[in-house]
C-alpha positions as CSV (number, residue, x, y, z in Angstrom):
1,M,126.8,134.3,62.4
2,R,130.0,134.3,64.6
3,A,130.1,131.3,67.0
4,S,129.1,133.0,70.2
5,D,125.6,133.6,68.0
6,D,125.4,130.1,67.1
7,L,125.9,128.8,70.9
8,A,123.5,131.4,71.9
9,A,121.0,130.2,69.9
10,A,121.2,126.6,70.1
11,P,118.4,124.6,72.1
12,P,119.2,123.2,75.9
13,I,120.6,119.7,76.2
14,L,118.1,119.1,78.0
15,E,114.6,120.6,79.5
16,T,111.4,119.7,80.9
17,A,108.0,121.3,81.4
18,G,105.2,120.1,83.5
19,L,107.2,116.4,84.1
20,S,105.3,114.3,86.7
21,V,107.1,111.3,87.5
22,V,104.9,108.6,89.3
23,S,107.9,107.5,92.2
24,P,108.5,104.1,93.4
25,R,107.2,105.0,97.1
26,G,104.2,106.0,95.4
27,G,103.2,109.3,94.7
28,S,104.9,111.4,92.3
29,I,107.8,114.1,91.5
30,L,107.0,116.9,89.6
31,A,110.3,118.5,87.8
32,D,109.1,120.7,85.9
33,D,112.1,123.8,85.6
34,L,114.8,121.3,84.9
35,C,117.3,123.5,82.3
36,L,120.5,122.1,81.4
37,Q,122.7,123.9,78.5
38,A,125.4,122.9,76.9
39,G,128.8,122.5,79.2
40,E,126.4,122.4,82.6
41,L,126.9,119.8,85.3
42,H,123.5,119.6,87.5
43,L,124.2,117.1,90.7
44,V,120.6,115.8,92.3
45,H,120.5,114.5,95.6
46,S,117.9,111.6,95.5
47,P,116.9,109.6,98.3
48,T,116.6,106.2,96.8
49,T,117.5,104.8,94.5
50,G,114.7,103.6,92.8
51,Q,113.4,108.0,92.0
52,S,117.2,108.1,90.6
53,A,116.0,105.4,88.0
54,A,112.6,106.6,87.6
55,L,113.8,110.5,87.1
56,A,116.4,109.4,84.5
57,D,113.8,106.8,82.7
58,A,111.2,109.9,82.0
59,L,114.3,112.5,81.1
60,L,115.0,109.9,78.6
61,G,111.3,109.5,77.2
62,L,110.9,106.4,79.0
63,A,108.3,107.2,81.6
64,G,106.4,110.0,83.0
65,A,103.7,112.9,82.2
66,G,104.4,115.9,80.7
67,E,106.9,117.4,78.2
68,V,110.8,116.3,77.7
69,R,112.9,117.9,75.2
70,F,116.3,116.8,74.4
71,L,118.4,118.6,71.8
72,G,115.4,121.1,71.1
73,V,112.8,117.6,70.2
74,A,110.4,116.8,72.2
75,W,110.2,112.9,72.7
76,A,106.6,112.3,72.2
77,D,106.8,113.9,68.9
78,L,109.5,110.8,67.7
79,D,108.5,107.3,66.2
80,A,110.4,104.4,68.2
81,A,113.1,103.9,65.8
82,E,113.4,108.3,65.9
83,A,113.5,108.2,69.7
84,C,115.9,105.0,69.9
85,R,118.3,106.9,67.4
86,L,118.4,110.2,69.3
87,R,118.8,108.2,72.7
88,S,122.0,106.8,71.1
89,R,123.9,110.3,71.9
90,I,123.2,109.6,75.5
91,G,125.4,107.4,77.9
92,R,124.2,106.5,81.4
93,V,125.5,105.1,84.2
94,M,122.4,103.1,85.5
95,S,121.7,101.9,89.5
96,G,121.2,98.0,88.7
97,G,123.7,97.8,86.4
98,N,121.8,96.8,83.5
99,W,124.6,94.1,82.8
100,L,123.3,91.4,79.9
101,E,125.0,88.7,81.9
102,N,124.9,86.0,79.1
103,R,127.5,88.2,77.1
104,S,131.0,89.6,78.9
105,V,131.8,92.7,80.0
106,M,133.5,93.8,76.8
107,E,130.3,92.2,74.8
108,N,128.7,94.9,77.1
109,L,130.0,97.8,76.1
110,L,130.7,97.3,72.8
111,L,127.1,96.3,71.4
112,P,125.5,99.9,71.7
113,L,128.2,101.2,69.6
114,R,128.4,98.9,67.0
115,H,124.8,99.6,66.0
116,Q,125.5,103.4,66.5
117,T,128.8,104.4,64.4
118,V,130.5,103.4,61.0
119,L,133.4,103.1,63.0
120,A,135.7,100.4,62.4
121,E,135.2,97.6,65.1
122,E,139.1,97.9,65.9
123,I,139.3,101.9,66.3
124,I,136.0,100.8,68.6
125,R,138.2,99.1,70.8
126,Q,141.6,101.1,70.7
127,R,138.9,103.6,72.3
128,A,136.9,101.5,74.9
129,S,140.7,100.7,76.0
130,E,141.8,103.4,76.3
131,L,138.6,104.6,78.1
132,A,139.0,101.6,80.4
133,L,142.7,102.5,81.2
134,S,142.0,105.9,82.4
135,F,139.3,104.3,84.9
136,G,142.3,101.8,86.3
137,L,140.8,98.9,84.7
138,P,144.1,97.3,82.7
139,G,141.8,96.8,79.7
140,I,138.3,96.0,78.8
141,P,137.1,92.8,81.2
142,T,136.6,89.5,78.9
143,L,134.8,88.0,82.0
144,L,130.9,87.7,82.3
145,P,129.6,90.6,84.7
146,H,128.8,88.2,87.4
147,Q,132.6,87.0,87.3
148,C,134.0,90.6,87.6
149,S,134.2,92.3,91.4
150,E,132.2,95.6,91.8
151,P,134.7,98.1,91.7
152,D,135.3,96.7,88.3
153,L,132.0,96.4,87.4
154,E,131.9,100.3,89.1
155,R,134.6,101.6,86.2
156,A,133.3,99.3,83.4
157,A,129.7,101.1,83.9
158,C,131.3,104.5,83.6
159,V,133.3,103.5,80.5
160,R,130.4,102.3,78.7
161,A,128.3,105.8,79.5
162,F,131.2,108.5,78.7
163,L,132.0,105.5,75.3
164,G,131.6,107.1,72.0
165,R,131.1,111.0,73.4
166,P,127.6,111.3,74.4
167,K,126.0,114.7,74.1
168,L,124.7,113.8,77.5
169,V,125.4,111.1,80.2
170,V,123.3,110.7,83.0
171,L,124.4,109.1,86.4
172,E,122.6,107.2,88.8
173,Q,124.6,106.7,91.6
174,P,128.4,105.9,89.8
175,I,130.2,105.9,93.5
176,E,129.5,106.1,97.3
177,T,132.5,108.3,97.9
178,T,135.1,110.9,96.7
179,E,137.5,107.6,98.5
180,S,136.3,105.7,95.5
181,R,139.3,104.9,93.1
182,T,136.4,105.6,90.2
183,F,136.4,109.0,91.7
184,A,139.2,111.1,90.1
185,P,139.2,109.4,86.5
186,L,134.9,110.1,86.9
187,I,135.5,113.8,87.6
188,N,138.1,114.1,84.5
189,S,135.8,112.1,82.1
190,V,132.7,114.7,82.7
191,Q,135.0,117.4,82.6
192,Q,136.1,116.8,79.0
193,V,131.6,116.1,78.3
194,R,131.5,119.5,79.5
195,R,134.4,120.9,77.7
196,R,133.3,120.1,74.3
197,R,129.4,121.3,74.7
198,G,127.7,118.4,76.5
199,A,126.1,118.0,79.7
200,I,125.8,115.5,83.1
201,I,123.1,115.6,85.5
202,W,124.1,113.5,88.4
203,F,121.8,111.7,90.5
204,T,123.4,110.8,94.6
205,H,121.8,109.8,97.5
206,K,124.6,110.4,99.1
207,R,124.2,114.6,101.1
208,S,128.0,114.1,101.7
209,L,128.6,114.0,97.3
210,L,125.7,117.1,96.9
211,E,127.9,119.0,99.3
212,E,131.1,118.0,97.9
213,P,133.5,121.4,96.6
214,G,135.2,119.1,94.1
215,I,132.1,118.5,92.1
216,S,131.8,122.1,90.3
217,A,128.1,121.6,89.6
218,D,126.2,124.6,88.0
219,R,123.0,123.2,89.9
220,R,122.0,121.5,92.7
221,Y,119.3,120.1,93.6
222,R,116.9,117.2,96.0
223,I,114.3,115.4,95.8
224,A,112.0,116.9,98.7
225,G,108.6,115.0,99.2
226,S,106.7,115.8,95.5
227,R,108.7,118.3,94.3
228,L,112.5,118.7,93.1
229,L,114.0,121.5,94.6
230,Q,116.6,124.0,93.2
231,L,119.2,124.5,96.2
232,E,121.9,126.4,94.6
233,A,122.1,128.2,91.5
234,A,125.1,129.1,89.4
235,P,127.1,132.1,90.1
């Protein structure tokens, strides 16, 4: 079989069927037509961080009703241990930070990868340091999360999401504007994931980012009322 045939036969990175998510504002959000293929970036305008987090949780099989498949496997068909192993292939920037406050930022970054790889500790640290430098940090922060500035935590959250060559990255409001110093390295990391046939879903509550031409999204959506509506199909 040719390489092109293998790519054509591969399942989508992420797809939903009849997915209904309870909204923090009350009611539900129907996202039943999402299909994220290898190499794609989908951009979603969500008015609130709560809606973004609720939908992101559902896409990772942590909430919601209906079916979500990641790499062709339905979350509902997996037991807790299997689902945890599969989620290790997903990177995520969480809008709430999700930092362990009694651990340094360095430990927060390295702990998940230590349980997901057989790589030596020095190799993990080296890769984390290189990624931190690419995001404009002088290295991996060794302070506790509350001792770091918000811009540094923003960059560190991106490092954590992209560390370990994830197959899917879910970004919840990773930046506020294109003026952020994180914008250029973030776009570079997104493009690296796409080149190696991974995929990205990026939530933003800024309309300016939804319409930003510098973010070369394959599809753009907005949450309108109780539905996830596609605004623009890939050409």
